C-alpha atoms as one frame of an Amber mdcrd trajectory, in Angstrom:
protein
  83.703  69.424  32.452  84.975  72.914  33.198  83.858  74.401  36.615  82.008
  77.727  36.342  82.966  80.077  39.182  79.271  80.802  39.778  78.495  77.216
  40.744  78.491  76.386  44.387  80.808  73.304  45.042  80.336  70.519  47.534
  82.967  68.142  49.061  81.363  64.765  49.223  82.761  61.780  51.082  81.301
  58.276  50.714  81.911  56.879  54.045  80.951  53.953  56.365  80.645  53.906
  60.178  83.012  51.048  60.509  85.752  52.631  58.049  88.714  53.441  60.064
  90.364  55.320  57.229  87.071  57.503  56.852  87.415  58.535  60.494  91.009
  59.521  60.173  90.268  61.423  57.031  87.189  63.350  58.135  88.726  65.992
  60.211  91.377  66.814  57.616  88.434  67.218  55.036  86.525  69.270  57.459
  89.642  71.687  57.702  90.267  71.608  53.909  86.572  72.437  53.026  86.598
  75.356  55.561  89.799  76.592  54.124  88.567  76.213  50.416  85.118  77.632
  51.219  83.198  74.436  50.426  80.668  72.469  52.231  81.539  69.065  53.309
  78.732  66.322  53.136  79.299  62.852  54.484  77.182  60.164  52.645  76.937
  56.613  54.338  77.393  54.052  51.693  75.015  51.873  53.278  72.231  54.395
  53.169  73.124  55.444  49.647  73.808  52.461  47.667  72.131  53.751  44.660
  74.381  56.869  44.519  77.571  54.475  45.072  76.389  52.769  41.992  75.857
  55.771  40.043  79.242  57.344  40.879  81.251  54.046  40.758  82.272  54.067
  44.472  83.703  50.725  45.214  85.525  51.491  48.389  85.624  53.987  51.458
  86.488  56.672  51.594  85.890  57.921  48.222  85.816  61.787  47.777  84.292
  63.786  45.094  84.364  67.573  44.514  80.602  67.988  43.045  78.476  71.004
  41.763  74.906  71.840  42.840  73.499  69.290  40.205  75.722  66.490  41.926
  77.732  66.230  38.851  81.390  65.231  39.736  83.999  67.963  38.940  86.807
  65.999  40.299  87.791  63.043  42.407  90.266  64.077  45.153  93.625  62.345
  44.468  94.838  63.380  47.886  92.420  61.135  49.614  93.453  58.030  47.957
  94.501  54.880  49.740  98.358  55.148  50.787  98.239  58.814  51.004  98.539
  60.143  54.324  95.522  62.656  55.082  96.857  66.154  55.342  94.345  69.000
  55.573  96.602  71.571  53.630  97.346  69.139  50.836  93.750  68.385  50.363
  93.091  72.280  50.565  95.531  72.924  47.885  94.040  70.199  45.606  90.431
  71.742  46.122  91.794  75.254  45.412  92.988  73.984  42.158  89.886  72.312
  41.421  87.822  75.319  42.230  90.064  77.620  40.132  89.686  75.356  37.069
  93.362  74.058  37.146  92.664  70.453  36.962
């Protein structure tokens, strides 16, 4: 699905309060979202289990770029397990996604 520049984009992280990697990633996502001009939303999996099932979330953190209709535009690869969180790398990926270069 192609991103339309008129759409408002959101950065959504599925998280848990007990998730250490989620706590580690959050400040990097906050900085990256600010750089890319996106809104960061944190969705707790315990409170949003139906959404986890809808989007195929099987672990936390899982991070998506979504449009206003909550349609996934992309899943962030720079936030996958084993990748050291880095706000600039995440921001670069977000800019590529929002410019339609994915």
